[in-house]
N, C-alpha and C positions, 0 to 999 in steps of 0.2 A: 504494500500500500504506500502510495506517495503522500507525504505530508506536505501540505501547502505552506508557503512562507508565512501566511497569516497565522496558521496554527503554531508554527515554530516560534514566532514572535510572542504569542500568548503563553506558550510553554516557558519561554525564556523569562518573561515577566513574572510568571507564577513562581518559577524556581528561585528567582532573586527576591521575591517578596514585595514586588512593586504593586501598589493598589491599582487595579484595573477598573475602568468604567465599563459597565456592561454595554453591549451593542446598542446602537441608536435605532430607534424605530423608523419605519418608512416615512412617517410624518415629520420627524426631526430632520431627516435627510432632505426631504422635499422643501422644508422651511429654509434650510441652509442654502439649497440651490436657488431658491427664489430671492433670498436676501442678497446673495452675491451675484445673481444673474449668471449662473453657471449651470452646467450639467455634470453630474458625477459619472466618471467612467465606471466600467464594471469593477475594476480593481478597487477604486475608492469606495464604491457602494458595498462591495464584499467585505472590505476591511472594517469600515465604520458600522456596518450592521452586525459584525462579529465582535468588535471591541471598539468602544468609543473613546479611545485614548487612555490617559492615566490621570490619577488624582495627585500625583507627585512626580518628581523626576526619578529616573532610573539610576543605577550605580555609576553610570558614566556621565550623568548630568543632562540627559535628554528628557524633556517634558513634552510628551505628545499631547497636544490639547484635545479635549473633547470638542465636538462640533460647536457646542454652545460658547466655547472660548475662542474660536477662530477669530482673528483680527485682520481688518483691512490695513494694508501697508500705509495707505494715505492717512488713516486715523492715528496711527502710532507716530509716524514721522511728519505729521502736519503738512499735508499737501503732497507734492511730488518732487522731493529734492533731487532725485535722479533724473527727472525729466524724460523718462522713456516710457512711462505708462500712459496709454491713451484711452480713448473711449471704448476701444475694442478689447482692452485687457484689464484684468484685475489681479492684484497680488495679495495673496492671503497667507498670513503667518499661521503655521499650524504646529510648529515645534519650537520651543525655547531651549537653547543650549546654555547650560551653566548659569542659570538665573539671569538671562538676557545678556550674556557675553556676546552672543549673536543668535540669529534665528535661521530656521529653514522655512522656506516659503513655496507655495504653489503659485506659479504665474500662469493664469488661465486666459484663454481667449474667451471673451464673453459669449454666452449663449451656446457654448460648445462644451464637449468633454475633453478638449485638448489642453494640456498643461505641461509645464516643465517644473521640476523640483530643483531648487537651488539654495545656496547659502546666501543669506542677507546679513552681512556684517554691518551693524549699526546704521543701516539704511544707506550706506555709501555706495554699494554696488550689489548686483545680483549675479552670482556665479553659478551657472547651470551645472547640474549633476546628472540628471536623467529625466526622461519623460515617462517613466513607469514607476508607480508606487511599489510594485512587487520588487523591481530592481533596487529601489531605494531601501526597502526593508531587508533585502539580502545584504546590501552594503552595510547596513546598520548592524545586523547580526554578526557580520565578519569584522566589525569595527575597522572598516576600510579607511585608510588615510585620506581618500578623496573627500570624506565627510568633514575633514578638518582643514582642507586646503582652499584658501581664498587669497 
């Protein structure tokens, strides 16, 4: 039997005692999509319906936000200091690293399920990592150096 990367992440969190938020309902996912004017890919929907983030940070300092805590980049950094987000894109912070040392964000094309996950250090730049949540989760489980390179 093949174990999904989502199941591996949940097992990792349980083994390390990190408090997990139970999966989001379809209504919460739909509300999040409407609020940010995006659509969840199958990967995002599968992950967040299985586990809706963490109530704390993990042993490495990653705090996966529940959907209710997702934040728009423009709200945190007051406007658009990078100047590259336009009406067709929205940048959503979904992971805090080491109590806001930097963030991981989803850069979505509005009204679509297309996104790129990247590092957002202090709102100064967006460093792309992958366009797949499952790939990001694999990198996370492997503690890959790419997650710390900006």
